[in-house]
Backbone as a ProteinNet text record, in pm:
[ID]
protein_1_A
[PRIMARY]
MLFESSFHADNELKEMYQTALEESEIIENDYIATVFWGVVEKRSDIDQTIKNNAIGWKLDRISKITLAILRLGIYEILYMQDIPFNISINEALELTKRYDENPARAFVNGVLDAVAKKEQASPKNEL
[TERTIARY]
-26533.6	-26460.9	-26388.5	-26338.4	-26273.6	-26374.2	-26494.6	-26600.1	-26629.5	-26649.6	-26681.4	-26567.4	-26445.2	-26330.7	-26328.4	-26394.5	-26395.2	-26479.2	-26553.1	-26635.2	-26572.6	-26451.6	-26386.3	-26250.7	-26214.1	-26080.9	-25979	-25856.1	-25751	-25738.6	-25757	-25741.6	-25858.8	-25962.9	-26077.8	-26075	-25977.9	-25981.4	-25963	-25878.8	-25859.6	-25989.9	-26058.3	-26186.1	-26291.1	-26297.4	-26392.2	-26366.1	-26240.1	-26200.3	-26245.1	-26215.3	-26251.4	-26402.9	-26474.1	-26620.3	-26679.5	-26626.3	-26675.4	-26657.1	-26544.8	-26522.2	-26618.9	-26639.1	-26726.3	-26872.7	-26916.2	-27056.7	-27091.9	-26993.6	-27020.8	-26984.9	-27010.3	-26973.6	-26833.9	-26762.9	-26628.2	-26532	-26453.8	-26350.1	-26218.3	-26151.3	-26025.9	-25925.3	-25858.3	-25750.1	-25639.1	-25530.6	-25415.9	-25452.8	-25533.9	-25570.9	-25647.4	-25747.9	-25830.3	-25744.5	-25664.8	-25580.2	-25478.4	-25415.4	-25314.5	-25375.1	-25488.4	-25550.1	-25603.4	-25675.7	-25733.1	-25624.1	-25528.5	-25424.3	-25328.3	-25310.6	-25227.3	-25288.2	-25418.6	-25486.3	-25482.1	-25502.3	-25495.5	-25356.4	-25253.9	-25115.9	-25080	-25125.4	-25087.1	-25194.6	-25295.2	-25409.8	-25369.9	-25276.1	-25241.2	-25177.1	-25091.5	-25031.9	-25138.6	-25228.2	-25336	-25428	-25462.5	-25549.3	-25482.3	-25352.5	-25280.9	-25285.8	-25275	-25285.7	-25424.2	-25526.8	-25663.1	-25670.9	-25622.2	-25624.8	-25552.5	-25440.5	-25360.9	-25428.6	-25519.5	-25579.9	-25729.1	-25790.1	-25931.9	-25935.6	-25898.2	-25882.2	-26014	-26002.3	-26118.7	-26205.5	-26164.8	-26242.4	-26164.5	-26232.8	-26175.5	-26225.7	-26144.6	-26183.1	-26317.3	-26346.3	-26471.4	-26594.2	-26574	-26685.6	-26711.3	-26618.9	-26632.2	-26706.2	-26808	-26884.3	-26791.9	-26826.9	-26742.7	-26730	-26833.4	-26823.7	-26730.3	-26741.2	-26649.7	-26506.3	-26487.1	-26354.1	-26296.8	-26377.7	-26331.7	-26291.7	-26371.5	-26341.8	-26213.5	-26198.3	-26075.4	-25953.6	-25965.7	-25852.5	-25812.2	-25910	-25881.5	-25811.4	-25868.5	-25810.5	-25670.4	-25650.2	-25517.8	-25417.5	-25459.4	-25367.8	-25322.1	-25416.5	-25378.7	-25283.7	-25313.7	-25230.5	-25089.4	-25079.7	-24948.6	-24867.1	-24933.4	-24860.3	-24875.1	-24958.4	-24977.1	-24941.3	-24812.9	-24763.8	-24815.5	-24865.4	-24915.3	-25056.6	-25119.8	-25253.5	-25240.9	-25276.7	-25269.8	-25360.9	-25316.8	-25392.4	-25536.3	-25554.7	-25689.5	-25782.1	-25728.2	-25810.2	-25852.6	-25760.3	-25792.9	-25901	-25886.9	-25985	-26120.5	-26121.6	-26248.1	-26319.7	-26245	-26307.3	-26361.9	-26289.5	-26338.4	-26467.1	-26474.3	-26595.6	-26713.2	-26685.9	-26792.6	-26843.2	-26752	-26792.6	-26874	-26831.4	-26903.9	-27044.3	-27054.2	-27184.7	-27277.5	-27220.6	-27300.9	-27338.5	-27247.2	-27267.4	-27283.8	-27262	-27260	-27356	-27368.9	-27453.8	-27389.6	-27471.1	-27422.9	-27316.9	-27333.2	-27230.7	-27092.3	-27087.4	-26958.6	-26868.7	-26926.8	-26845.7	-26745.5	-26791.2	-26701.5	-26591.6	-26627.3	-26530.3	-26424.8	-26467.9	-26375.5	-26286.8	-26346	-26268.9	-26163.3	-26201.9	-26108.1	-25991.1	-26020.5	-25914.3	-25821.1	-25876.2	-25791.7	-25712.9	-25774.1	-25702.3	-25583.5	-25603.6	-25493.5	-25380.9	-25416.8	-25315.4	-25239.3	-25312.4	-25248.8	-25154.1	-25196	-25109.2	-24981.7	-24993.8	-24874.5	-24784	-24843.9	-24765.2	-24695.8	-24767.8	-24709.8	-24593.6	-24602	-24497.5	-24380.9	-24398.4	-24294.9	-24168.9	-24050.6	-23923.6	-23906.6	-23961.7	-23944.1	-24015	-24110.1	-24184.2	-24128	-24024.7	-23963.9	-23859.6	-23852.8	-23753.6	-23626.5
13860.5	13787.1	13667.1	13683.3	13569.2	13457.8	13494.6	13394.9	13325.2	13401.8	13344.3	13257.1	13294.8	13217.9	13074.7	13052.1	12916.4	12819.3	12872	12788.1	12768.9	12820.3	12815.8	12746.1	12680.9	12621.7	12733.6	12705.6	12807.5	12865.2	12782.4	12832.8	12921.1	12933.2	13018.3	13151.2	13170.4	13285	13419.3	13426.3	13555.1	13601.9	13510	13544.5	13579.4	13501.8	13529.1	13665.5	13697.9	13826.3	13941.3	13930.8	14036.2	14051.5	13942.1	13945.6	14007.5	13970.6	14025.8	14177.1	14226.3	14371.5	14439.4	14379.9	14439	14440.4	14337.7	14325.2	14390.9	14446.2	14509.8	14657.3	14723.7	14865	14881.9	14771.9	14775.6	14830.4	14926.3	14980.4	14918.6	14852.1	14786.2	14889.4	14856.4	14939.3	14847.6	14906.7	14825.6	14729.9	14777.2	14691.1	14568.4	14587.9	14475.8	14375.7	14423.7	14333.7	14262.3	14336	14277	14168.4	14197.4	14101.4	13980.4	14003.2	13890.6	13797	13851.7	13766.4	13714.6	13791.8	13744.6	13624.9	13630.6	13516.5	13395.8	13419.2	13308	13243.8	13325.8	13274.9	13202.1	13255.5	13202.3	13113.7	13073.9	13001.8	12878	12799.2	12677.4	12712.9	12814.5	12857.8	12915.9	12995.3	13055.8	12947	12850.4	12741.3	12659.2	12639.4	12568.6	12650	12780.7	12868	12856.3	12849.5	12830.6	12696.9	12591.1	12457.9	12459.4	12529	12533.6	12612.7	12702.2	12791.4	12768.7	12688.3	12653.5	12511.7	12500.7	12371.1	12292	12169.1	12082.3	12103.5	12191.8	12220.4	12178.6	12118.1	12088.3	12194.6	12227.2	12332.2	12305.4	12179.9	12150.8	12165.6	12183.7	12209.9	12358.8	12442.4	12587	12638.4	12723.2	12775.7	12852.1	12854.6	12921.1	13070.6	13133.3	13276.5	13299.9	13215.3	13227.1	13202.5	13105	13073.8	13191.7	13254.3	13370.2	13485	13507.8	13615.5	13583.7	13459	13419.6	13434.9	13392.9	13405.3	13551.3	13638.4	13780.9	13833.6	13806.1	13855.8	13803.3	13675.6	13616	13670.9	13691.4	13750.3	13888.2	13970.2	14102.7	14093.4	14004.7	13991.7	13944	13846.1	13787.1	13862.3	13927.2	13979.9	14129.7	14197.1	14341	14415.8	14439	14499	14641	14707	14843.2	14848.2	14732.5	14727.6	14669.7	14747.8	14695.7	14574.3	14480	14357.4	14385.4	14480.5	14506	14558.5	14630.3	14678.3	14560	14469.8	14350.9	14267.8	14249.1	14169.9	14239.8	14369.4	14443.4	14442	14460.5	14458	14319.5	14214.7	14078	14054.5	14107.5	14092.3	14168.2	14283.6	14358	14281.2	14221.4	14139	14018.5	13958.9	13844.1	13885.4	13999	14047.8	14070.9	14120.1	14153.1	14030.9	13934.9	13826.5	13686.5	13669.2	13533.9	13523.5	13403.9	13376.7	13436	13472	13534.4	13452	13319.8	13243.2	13245.8	13275.5	13277.9	13390.8	13496.6	13610.1	13567.6	13490	13446.2	13356	13270.7	13180.9	13260.3	13353.1	13436.8	13516.8	13576.4	13653.9	13567.5	13448	13359.8	13317.3	13280	13235.4	13351.4	13465	13579.2	13633.7	13633.8	13679.5	13588.2	13457.1	13362.2	13383.2	13404.5	13427.6	13556.6	13662.3	13791.3	13782	13711.8	13698.5	13622.6	13516.3	13440.3	13525.8	13601.5	13686.4	13797.7	13853.3	13960.7	13908.2	13784.1	13725.4	13672	13667	13613.5	13700.2	13638.2	13712.6	13819.7	13798.9	13898.6	14029.9	14027.7	14148.4	14217.9	14161.2	14224.2	14325.1	14436.6	14539.5	14519.4
-8851.7	-8952.7	-8892.2	-8768.5	-8704.1	-8678.7	-8638.6	-8619.3	-8751.3	-8855.6	-8986.7	-9038.7	-9009	-9059.6	-9006.8	-8893.6	-8837	-8920.2	-9017.3	-9104.6	-9242.8	-9261.9	-9392.8	-9385	-9491.6	-9502.9	-9522.3	-9486	-9496.5	-9636.7	-9739.1	-9876.3	-9919.6	-9837.4	-9869.3	-9793.7	-9705.8	-9615.1	-9684.4	-9785.8	-9854.2	-9917.5	-9982.4	-10045.6	-9939.5	-9832	-9724.7	-9662.7	-9639	-9580.3	-9669.8	-9798.4	-9892.6	-9902.4	-9909	-9917.3	-9791.1	-9675.9	-9549.3	-9545.2	-9593.4	-9596.4	-9692.2	-9808.3	-9909.4	-9866.6	-9793.5	-9757	-9624.2	-9556.8	-9428.5	-9436.4	-9327.4	-9319.5	-9261.1	-9247.1	-9190.8	-9295.2	-9254.3	-9340.5	-9294.2	-9385.5	-9349.3	-9301.1	-9192.6	-9142.4	-9092.8	-9047.4	-9004	-8891.1	-8795.5	-8682.8	-8731.1	-8813.9	-8861.5	-8937.7	-9029.9	-9108.9	-9020.4	-8928.6	-8840.8	-8752.6	-8692.8	-8601.7	-8678.2	-8785.5	-8859.2	-8908.8	-8984.2	-9042	-8935.8	-8828.3	-8717.6	-8647.6	-8622.4	-8560.4	-8653.1	-8782	-8878.4	-8873.9	-8875.9	-8876.3	-8746.4	-8634.7	-8503.2	-8441	-8518.8	-8463.1	-8382.8	-8430.8	-8356.3	-8221.5	-8216.9	-8090	-7996.5	-8053.3	-7973.9	-7919.4	-8003.7	-7958.6	-7849	-7858.3	-7751.9	-7623	-7634.5	-7516.7	-7455.1	-7537.7	-7485.9	-7412.3	-7474.8	-7410.7	-7276.1	-7270.6	-7147.5	-7035.6	-7071.4	-6972.3	-6951.2	-7033.7	-7017.2	-6960.8	-6837.2	-6772.1	-6778.6	-6828.7	-6836.4	-6959.6	-7048.6	-7170.5	-7293.7	-7386.7	-7517.7	-7614.2	-7713.9	-7808.3	-7874.5	-7904.6	-7973.6	-7883.6	-7753.5	-7661.6	-7643	-7688.6	-7675	-7798	-7776.7	-7890.6	-7985.1	-8110.8	-8211.8	-8184.6	-8132.6	-8103.2	-7984.3	-7881.7	-7766.7	-7811.3	-7896.5	-7947.9	-8026.8	-8109.6	-8186.9	-8094.1	-7990.2	-7894.8	-7817.4	-7776.1	-7706.2	-7796.6	-7920.1	-8013.3	-8030.8	-8045.3	-8058.8	-7934.2	-7817.3	-7692.7	-7669.1	-7693.9	-7672.6	-7773.2	-7896.9	-7994	-7946.2	-7901.1	-7851.9	-7732.5	-7638.6	-7518.4	-7553.3	-7641.3	-7669.8	-7774.4	-7869	-7984.4	-8009.4	-7933.7	-7956	-7827.3	-7809.7	-7686.6	-7663.2	-7766.4	-7749.3	-7691.2	-7671.8	-7612.2	-7471.9	-7369.7	-7232.4	-7214.7	-7131.2	-7109.2	-7067.2	-6974	-6924.1	-7034.1	-7130.2	-7242.5	-7329.2	-7358.2	-7437.5	-7368.4	-7239.3	-7164.8	-7161.6	-7134.4	-7129.2	-7263.7	-7371.2	-7504.7	-7537.2	-7496.5	-7518.3	-7439.9	-7319.7	-7239.2	-7300.2	-7358.2	-7426.4	-7548.8	-7623.2	-7737.3	-7690.7	-7580.4	-7526.2	-7483.2	-7417.3	-7373.3	-7493.5	-7600.5	-7718.9	-7803.1	-7815.9	-7912.4	-7852.7	-7723.7	-7667.8	-7550.6	-7499.6	-7383.3	-7258.3	-7161.6	-7039.3	-6964.9	-6948.3	-6875.6	-6942.3	-7069.9	-7140.5	-7090.7	-7036.2	-6989.7	-6882.7	-6786.1	-6678.8	-6734.7	-6828.2	-6890.2	-6966.3	-7051	-7129.3	-7035.2	-6933.8	-6836.9	-6768.4	-6725.6	-6656.9	-6744	-6867.4	-6958.3	-6991.8	-7029.6	-7068	-6949	-6831.5	-6712.2	-6682.6	-6695.5	-6672.6	-6773.3	-6899.9	-7003.8	-6974.9	-6939.5	-6911.8	-6792.6	-6688	-6569.5	-6603.2	-6681.8	-6722.5	-6811.4	-6900.9	-6990.4	-6912.5	-6816.8	-6735.2	-6650.8	-6605.6	-6522.4	-6604.6	-6735	-6822.6	-6816.5	-6817.4	-6807.3	-6913.9	-7032.9	-7139.3	-7107.6	-7011.6	-6976.1	-6853.8	-6793.4	-6677.3	-6723.3	-6655.1	-6689.3	-6612.8
[MASK]
+++++++++++++++++++++++++++++++++++++++++++++++++++++++++++++++++++++++++++++++++++++++++++++++++++++++++++++++++++++++++++++++

């Protein structure tokens, strides 16, 4: 759904979300709703995080599937404290392996690892 959302205007997302749920075998749950709408809400912040960590890359040069996977992984790392960073990264790599070109795995891993390291070093995460 995050991939598909990149082809729709913001005012079309509710309808796209509902249609995607109805036409797939996906059963809506708290995680799906939280992640989808969270990424939509925080997309500009997440995209800035991608720009800051994908050195030498512009968003329009990144494939839409890679961008969707990065947005998901970064949302989990930055906003879902109950999911360990390594789980978010591993799941993003599995999605990349399944839906994207092989070279994208190293790129996704590098960007998400950089984000996770910065987040882990952030003062709010120190005890």
